[in-house]
N, CA, C and O atoms as CSV, one atom per row, in Angstrom:
chain,resi,resn,atom,element,x,y,z
A,1,MET,N,N,-2.706,-1.515,-2.158
A,1,MET,CA,C,-2.038,-0.292,-2.788
A,1,MET,C,C,-2.240,-0.326,-4.239
A,1,MET,O,O,-2.327,-1.367,-4.891
A,2,LYS,N,N,-2.313,0.904,-4.731
A,2,LYS,CA,C,-2.520,1.031,-6.226
A,2,LYS,C,C,-1.123,1.477,-6.716
A,2,LYS,O,O,-0.228,1.909,-5.990
A,3,GLU,N,N,-1.067,1.298,-8.143
A,3,GLU,CA,C,0.154,2.072,-8.754
A,3,GLU,C,C,-0.068,2.294,-10.227
A,3,GLU,O,O,-0.818,1.592,-10.906
A,4,ILE,N,N,0.573,3.230,-10.641
A,4,ILE,CA,C,0.387,3.873,-11.981
A,4,ILE,C,C,1.836,3.994,-12.442
A,4,ILE,O,O,2.663,4.600,-11.760
A,5,ARG,N,N,2.173,3.349,-13.731
A,5,ARG,CA,C,3.467,3.623,-14.438
A,5,ARG,C,C,2.997,4.409,-15.564
A,5,ARG,O,O,1.984,4.192,-16.230
A,6,TYR,N,N,3.998,5.521,-15.732
A,6,TYR,CA,C,3.777,6.648,-16.717
A,6,TYR,C,C,5.304,6.748,-17.211
A,6,TYR,O,O,6.262,6.682,-16.442
A,7,GLN,N,N,5.400,6.922,-18.661
A,7,GLN,CA,C,6.449,7.423,-19.231
A,7,GLN,C,C,6.438,8.808,-19.663
A,7,GLN,O,O,5.519,9.205,-20.380
A,8,VAL,N,N,7.447,9.639,-19.264
A,8,VAL,CA,C,7.179,11.147,-19.291
A,8,VAL,C,C,7.671,11.488,-20.734
A,8,VAL,O,O,8.860,11.531,-21.047
A,9,THR,N,N,6.435,11.768,-21.729
A,9,THR,CA,C,6.806,12.337,-23.002
A,9,THR,C,C,7.179,13.844,-23.201
A,9,THR,O,O,7.793,14.228,-24.197
A,10,ASN,N,N,6.830,14.556,-22.336
A,10,ASN,CA,C,7.294,15.997,-22.263
A,10,ASN,C,C,8.876,16.178,-22.592
A,10,ASN,O,O,9.595,15.617,-21.766
A,11,PRO,N,N,9.380,16.681,-23.371
A,11,PRO,CA,C,10.713,16.903,-23.814
A,11,PRO,C,C,11.551,17.877,-22.581
A,11,PRO,O,O,12.765,18.065,-22.504
A,12,MET,N,N,10.601,18.340,-21.788
A,12,MET,CA,C,11.090,19.202,-20.616
A,12,MET,C,C,11.124,18.535,-19.332
A,12,MET,O,O,11.592,18.934,-18.265
A,13,GLY,N,N,10.529,17.417,-19.632
A,13,GLY,CA,C,10.645,16.491,-18.122
A,13,GLY,C,C,9.670,17.017,-17.337
A,13,GLY,O,O,8.671,17.556,-17.813
A,14,LEU,N,N,9.906,16.890,-16.010
A,14,LEU,CA,C,9.085,16.971,-15.130
A,14,LEU,C,C,9.557,18.368,-14.434
A,14,LEU,O,O,10.401,18.347,-13.539
A,15,HIS,N,N,8.977,19.566,-14.884
A,15,HIS,CA,C,9.292,20.714,-14.334
A,15,HIS,C,C,8.369,21.144,-13.098
A,15,HIS,O,O,7.423,20.490,-12.659
A,16,ALA,N,N,8.875,22.483,-12.585
A,16,ALA,CA,C,8.207,22.857,-11.347
A,16,ALA,C,C,6.723,23.031,-11.583
A,16,ALA,O,O,6.041,22.709,-10.610
A,17,ARG,N,N,6.152,23.402,-12.495
A,17,ARG,CA,C,4.668,23.814,-12.671
A,17,ARG,C,C,3.928,22.389,-12.437
A,17,ARG,O,O,3.003,22.162,-11.657
A,18,CYS,N,N,4.648,21.393,-13.413
A,18,CYS,CA,C,3.946,20.123,-13.275
A,18,CYS,C,C,4.013,19.396,-11.888
A,18,CYS,O,O,3.074,18.743,-11.432
A,19,ALA,N,N,5.238,19.578,-11.256
A,19,ALA,CA,C,5.628,19.053,-10.030
A,19,ALA,C,C,4.611,19.658,-8.842
A,19,ALA,O,O,4.283,18.912,-7.919
A,20,SER,N,N,4.117,21.057,-8.900
A,20,SER,CA,C,3.376,21.782,-8.196
A,20,SER,C,C,1.851,21.401,-8.236
A,20,SER,O,O,1.064,21.307,-7.294
A,21,LEU,N,N,1.646,21.207,-9.586
A,21,LEU,CA,C,0.158,20.826,-9.759
A,21,LEU,C,C,-0.234,19.350,-9.454
A,21,LEU,O,O,-1.395,19.051,-9.176
A,22,PHE,N,N,0.828,18.389,-9.517
A,22,PHE,CA,C,0.743,17.080,-8.971
A,22,PHE,C,C,0.559,16.999,-7.626
A,22,PHE,O,O,-0.356,16.362,-7.103
A,23,ALA,N,N,1.627,17.797,-6.878
A,23,ALA,CA,C,1.506,17.737,-5.227
A,23,ALA,C,C,0.266,18.311,-4.924
A,23,ALA,O,O,-0.383,17.724,-4.058
A,24,GLN,N,N,-0.308,19.488,-5.510
A,24,GLN,CA,C,-1.531,19.896,-5.049
A,24,GLN,C,C,-2.691,18.680,-5.128
A,24,GLN,O,O,-3.455,18.378,-4.212
A,25,CYS,N,N,-2.639,18.181,-6.198
A,25,CYS,CA,C,-3.856,17.025,-6.272
A,25,CYS,C,C,-3.381,15.876,-5.531
A,25,CYS,O,O,-4.176,14.962,-5.311
A,26,ALA,N,N,-2.265,15.806,-5.146
A,26,ALA,CA,C,-2.079,14.576,-4.227
A,26,ALA,C,C,-2.229,14.865,-2.747
A,26,ALA,O,O,-2.452,13.959,-1.944
A,27,VAL,N,N,-2.113,16.048,-2.417
A,27,VAL,CA,C,-2.333,16.684,-0.809
A,27,VAL,C,C,-3.824,16.410,-0.446
A,27,VAL,O,O,-4.188,16.196,0.711
A,28,GLU,N,N,-4.803,16.436,-1.711
A,28,GLU,CA,C,-6.107,16.466,-1.387
A,28,GLU,C,C,-6.480,15.170,-0.744
A,28,GLU,O,O,-7.471,15.151,-0.014
A,29,TRP,N,N,-5.758,14.050,-0.950
A,29,TRP,CA,C,-6.151,12.709,-0.338
A,29,TRP,C,C,-5.348,12.399,0.591
A,29,TRP,O,O,-4.144,12.653,0.619
A,30,ARG,N,N,-6.273,11.573,1.769
A,30,ARG,CA,C,-5.796,11.110,3.025
A,30,ARG,C,C,-4.677,10.006,2.606
A,30,ARG,O,O,-3.677,9.942,3.322
A,31,SER,N,N,-4.758,9.353,1.769
A,31,SER,CA,C,-3.809,8.297,1.228
A,31,SER,C,C,-2.403,8.784,1.020
A,31,SER,O,O,-2.157,9.873,0.502
A,32,ALA,N,N,-1.501,7.953,1.435
A,32,ALA,CA,C,-0.023,8.243,1.030
A,32,ALA,C,C,0.333,8.151,-0.368
A,32,ALA,O,O,0.223,7.090,-0.982
A,33,VAL,N,N,0.761,9.235,-0.906
A,33,VAL,CA,C,1.270,9.083,-2.444
A,33,VAL,C,C,2.676,9.208,-2.513
A,33,VAL,O,O,3.280,10.143,-1.987
A,34,THR,N,N,3.254,8.226,-3.193
A,34,THR,CA,C,4.838,8.306,-3.524
A,34,THR,C,C,4.979,8.460,-5.093
A,34,THR,O,O,4.045,8.230,-5.861
A,35,MET,N,N,6.152,8.843,-5.466
A,35,MET,CA,C,6.464,8.744,-6.903
A,35,MET,C,C,7.935,8.453,-6.882
A,35,MET,O,O,8.792,9.046,-6.226
A,36,THR,N,N,8.105,7.345,-7.787
A,36,THR,CA,C,9.584,6.529,-7.686
A,36,THR,C,C,10.067,6.885,-9.390
A,36,THR,O,O,9.343,6.706,-10.370
A,37,SER,N,N,11.272,7.347,-9.403
A,37,SER,CA,C,11.752,7.211,-10.836
A,37,SER,C,C,13.308,7.073,-10.607
A,37,SER,O,O,13.891,7.558,-9.638
A,38,LYS,N,N,13.864,6.407,-11.544
A,38,LYS,CA,C,15.418,5.844,-11.403
A,38,LYS,C,C,15.815,5.352,-10.052
A,38,LYS,O,O,16.918,5.585,-9.558
A,39,GLY,N,N,14.841,4.639,-9.457
A,39,GLY,CA,C,15.302,4.070,-8.072
A,39,GLY,C,C,15.282,4.896,-7.018
A,39,GLY,O,O,15.708,4.576,-5.909
A,40,LYS,N,N,14.756,6.073,-7.320
A,40,LYS,CA,C,14.681,6.936,-5.845
A,40,LYS,C,C,13.094,7.204,-5.698
A,40,LYS,O,O,12.407,7.486,-6.680
A,41,THR,N,N,12.588,7.097,-4.445
A,41,THR,CA,C,11.193,7.063,-4.072
A,41,THR,C,C,11.031,8.643,-3.248
A,41,THR,O,O,11.949,9.004,-2.511
A,42,VAL,N,N,9.988,9.392,-3.412
A,42,VAL,CA,C,9.689,10.527,-2.739
A,42,VAL,C,C,8.177,10.596,-2.372
A,42,VAL,O,O,7.263,9.911,-2.832
A,43,ASN,N,N,8.132,11.480,-1.534
A,43,ASN,CA,C,6.642,11.807,-1.025
A,43,ASN,C,C,6.035,12.955,-2.396
A,43,ASN,O,O,6.567,13.983,-2.817
A,44,GLY,N,N,4.885,12.353,-2.779
A,44,GLY,CA,C,4.350,12.906,-4.038
A,44,GLY,C,C,3.654,14.027,-3.631
A,44,GLY,O,O,3.298,14.795,-4.524
A,45,LYS,N,N,3.338,14.338,-2.315
A,45,LYS,CA,C,2.718,15.508,-1.739
A,45,LYS,C,C,3.669,16.833,-1.555
A,45,LYS,O,O,3.277,17.923,-1.138
A,46,GLN,N,N,5.113,16.472,-1.989
A,46,GLN,CA,C,6.039,17.537,-1.709
A,46,GLN,C,C,6.582,17.953,-2.950
A,46,GLN,O,O,7.214,17.139,-3.622
A,47,VAL,N,N,6.393,19.283,-3.394
A,47,VAL,CA,C,6.943,19.709,-4.459
A,47,VAL,C,C,8.497,19.553,-4.536
A,47,VAL,O,O,8.998,19.075,-5.554
A,48,LEU,N,N,9.177,19.900,-3.604
A,48,LEU,CA,C,10.753,19.918,-3.733
A,48,LEU,C,C,11.112,18.304,-3.840
A,48,LEU,O,O,12.002,17.850,-4.560
A,49,ASP,N,N,10.359,17.629,-3.094
A,49,ASP,CA,C,10.836,16.060,-3.240
A,49,ASP,C,C,10.765,15.607,-4.623
A,49,ASP,O,O,11.650,14.965,-5.188
A,50,ILE,N,N,9.540,16.021,-5.190
A,50,ILE,CA,C,9.103,15.613,-6.920
A,50,ILE,C,C,10.411,15.941,-7.659
A,50,ILE,O,O,11.082,15.133,-8.302
A,51,LEU,N,N,10.673,17.250,-7.472
A,51,LEU,CA,C,11.850,17.954,-8.250
A,51,LEU,C,C,13.059,17.565,-8.114
A,51,LEU,O,O,13.921,17.846,-8.946
A,52,GLY,N,N,13.290,16.866,-7.049
A,52,GLY,CA,C,14.308,16.347,-6.661
A,52,GLY,C,C,14.773,15.103,-7.276
A,52,GLY,O,O,15.968,14.812,-7.239
A,53,LEU,N,N,13.823,14.280,-7.893
A,53,LEU,CA,C,14.195,13.290,-8.714
A,53,LEU,C,C,14.513,13.186,-10.266
A,53,LEU,O,O,14.727,12.214,-10.989
A,54,ALA,N,N,14.459,14.677,-10.530
A,54,ALA,CA,C,15.158,15.143,-11.790
A,54,ALA,C,C,14.504,14.303,-12.942
A,54,ALA,O,O,15.316,13.821,-13.731
A,55,VAL,N,N,13.383,14.082,-13.142
A,55,VAL,CA,C,12.671,13.444,-14.194
A,55,VAL,C,C,12.953,14.087,-15.599
A,55,VAL,O,O,12.732,15.284,-15.782
A,56,LEU,N,N,13.364,13.405,-16.424
A,56,LEU,CA,C,13.782,14.055,-17.843
A,56,LEU,C,C,12.581,13.321,-18.805
A,56,LEU,O,O,11.819,12.427,-18.438
A,57,GLY,N,N,12.631,13.869,-19.942
A,57,GLY,CA,C,11.481,13.408,-21.107
A,57,GLY,C,C,12.107,12.029,-21.380
A,57,GLY,O,O,13.330,11.903,-21.446
A,58,GLY,N,N,11.307,11.053,-21.530
A,58,GLY,CA,C,11.639,9.571,-21.889
A,58,GLY,C,C,11.727,8.855,-20.458
A,58,GLY,O,O,11.552,7.637,-20.464
A,59,ASP,N,N,11.991,9.513,-19.181
A,59,ASP,CA,C,12.079,8.597,-17.973
A,59,ASP,C,C,10.670,8.132,-17.658
A,59,ASP,O,O,9.665,8.793,-17.921
A,60,GLU,N,N,10.677,6.952,-17.078
A,60,GLU,CA,C,9.283,6.569,-16.218
A,60,GLU,C,C,9.228,6.997,-15.052
A,60,GLU,O,O,10.221,7.259,-14.374
A,61,VAL,N,N,8.009,7.121,-14.675
A,61,VAL,CA,C,7.598,7.395,-13.254
A,61,VAL,C,C,6.603,6.430,-12.598
A,61,VAL,O,O,5.691,6.044,-13.330
A,62,VAL,N,N,6.631,6.007,-11.417
A,62,VAL,CA,C,6.017,5.144,-10.781
A,62,VAL,C,C,5.254,5.835,-9.697
A,62,VAL,O,O,5.874,6.325,-8.753
A,63,VAL,N,N,3.804,5.918,-9.772
A,63,VAL,CA,C,2.856,6.623,-8.685
A,63,VAL,C,C,2.423,5.458,-7.991
A,63,VAL,O,O,1.935,4.494,-8.580
A,64,GLN,N,N,2.600,5.518,-6.645
A,64,GLN,CA,C,1.749,4.399,-5.688
A,64,GLN,C,C,1.160,5.165,-4.614
A,64,GLN,O,O,1.768,5.945,-3.881
A,65,VAL,N,N,-0.224,4.847,-4.570
A,65,VAL,CA,C,-1.080,5.433,-3.479
A,65,VAL,C,C,-1.496,4.165,-2.550
A,65,VAL,O,O,-1.686,2.991,-2.868
A,66,GLU,N,N,-1.562,4.740,-1.436
A,66,GLU,CA,C,-2.109,3.473,-0.452
A,66,GLU,C,C,-2.650,4.153,0.812
A,66,GLU,O,O,-1.979,4.943,1.475
A,67,GLY,N,N,-3.931,3.787,1.105
A,67,GLY,CA,C,-4.721,4.514,2.001
A,67,GLY,C,C,-6.434,4.234,1.874
A,67,GLY,O,O,-7.005,3.595,0.990
A,68,PRO,N,N,-6.884,4.750,2.747
A,68,PRO,CA,C,-8.406,4.675,2.777
A,68,PRO,C,C,-9.163,5.286,1.517
A,68,PRO,O,O,-10.271,4.787,1.324
A,69,ASP,N,N,-8.815,6.148,0.742
A,69,ASP,CA,C,-9.229,6.570,-0.507
A,69,ASP,C,C,-8.558,6.382,-1.623
A,69,ASP,O,O,-8.745,7.147,-2.569
A,70,GLU,N,N,-7.579,5.237,-1.718
A,70,GLU,CA,C,-6.753,5.043,-2.771
A,70,GLU,C,C,-7.209,4.965,-4.209
A,70,GLU,O,O,-6.642,5.413,-5.206
A,71,ASP,N,N,-8.426,4.259,-4.107
A,71,ASP,CA,C,-9.119,4.140,-5.467
A,71,ASP,C,C,-9.535,5.410,-6.173
A,71,ASP,O,O,-9.410,5.549,-7.389
A,72,ASP,N,N,-10.073,6.400,-5.310
A,72,ASP,CA,C,-10.477,7.729,-5.990
A,72,ASP,C,C,-9.126,8.427,-6.131
A,72,ASP,O,O,-9.045,9.176,-7.105
A,73,ALA,N,N,-8.118,8.333,-5.397
A,73,ALA,CA,C,-6.902,9.078,-5.559
A,73,ALA,C,C,-6.096,8.696,-6.895
A,73,ALA,O,O,-5.501,9.507,-7.605
A,74,ILE,N,N,-6.187,7.292,-7.110
A,74,ILE,CA,C,-5.572,6.902,-8.179
A,74,ILE,C,C,-6.060,7.125,-9.593
A,74,ILE,O,O,-5.373,7.206,-10.611
A,75,ARG,N,N,-7.462,7.215,-9.460
A,75,ARG,CA,C,-8.075,7.585,-10.636
A,75,ARG,C,C,-7.891,9.016,-11.049
A,75,ARG,O,O,-7.787,9.332,-12.235
A,76,GLN,N,N,-7.850,9.919,-10.015
A,76,GLN,CA,C,-7.784,11.431,-10.335
A,76,GLN,C,C,-6.329,11.408,-10.812
A,76,GLN,O,O,-6.170,11.714,-11.994
A,77,LEU,N,N,-5.202,11.087,-10.072
A,77,LEU,CA,C,-3.911,10.911,-10.467
A,77,LEU,C,C,-3.584,10.439,-11.958
A,77,LEU,O,O,-2.769,11.068,-12.633
A,78,SER,N,N,-4.192,9.400,-12.412
A,78,SER,CA,C,-4.123,8.818,-13.553
A,78,SER,C,C,-4.698,9.567,-14.516
A,78,SER,O,O,-4.301,9.486,-15.679
A,79,THR,N,N,-5.562,10.273,-14.202
A,79,THR,CA,C,-6.297,11.240,-15.332
A,79,THR,C,C,-5.153,12.486,-15.322
A,79,THR,O,O,-5.071,13.005,-16.435
A,80,LEU,N,N,-4.450,12.949,-14.533
A,80,LEU,CA,C,-3.887,14.149,-14.167
A,80,LEU,C,C,-2.530,13.930,-14.996
A,80,LEU,O,O,-2.027,14.846,-15.646
A,81,LEU,N,N,-2.000,12.694,-14.922
A,81,LEU,CA,C,-0.556,12.527,-15.452
A,81,LEU,C,C,-0.417,12.834,-16.939
A,81,LEU,O,O,0.515,13.591,-17.209
A,82,PRO,N,N,-1.159,12.397,-17.959
A,82,PRO,CA,C,-0.998,12.546,-19.133
A,82,PRO,C,C,-1.018,14.094,-19.391
A,82,PRO,O,O,-0.274,14.593,-20.235
A,83,LYS,N,N,-1.940,14.880,-18.597
A,83,LYS,CA,C,-1.840,16.260,-18.749
A,83,LYS,C,C,-0.721,16.897,-18.425
A,83,LYS,O,O,-0.289,17.832,-19.100
A,84,LEU,N,N,-0.201,16.494,-17.465
A,84,LEU,CA,C,1.153,17.182,-16.980
A,84,LEU,C,C,2.322,16.583,-17.510
A,84,LEU,O,O,3.218,17.360,-17.837
A,85,PHE,N,N,2.503,15.395,-17.661
A,85,PHE,CA,C,3.671,14.944,-18.291
A,85,PHE,C,C,3.968,14.495,-19.798
A,85,PHE,O,O,5.012,14.089,-20.308
A,86,GLY,N,N,2.670,14.711,-20.347
A,86,GLY,CA,C,2.701,14.367,-21.706
A,86,GLY,C,C,2.880,15.346,-22.801
A,86,GLY,O,O,2.897,14.967,-23.972
């Protein structure tokens, strides 16, 4: 299992456009992708689940990837996170 911890610096937090782009990227991989914030874990491939986390600016998110292509998936997602949440 691979993990990324990222503090959301965007004052708007994790809004619908960002959640959609993240899920579109995550769904490309065979590995399971989860996102955790404030003690709640959701499927990182589902936009509505991600929005349900209600991530605000300053919150930390933890993305975990587990599966056959986790190395490639985590590399791409770690590049995407600063663009979306920064």
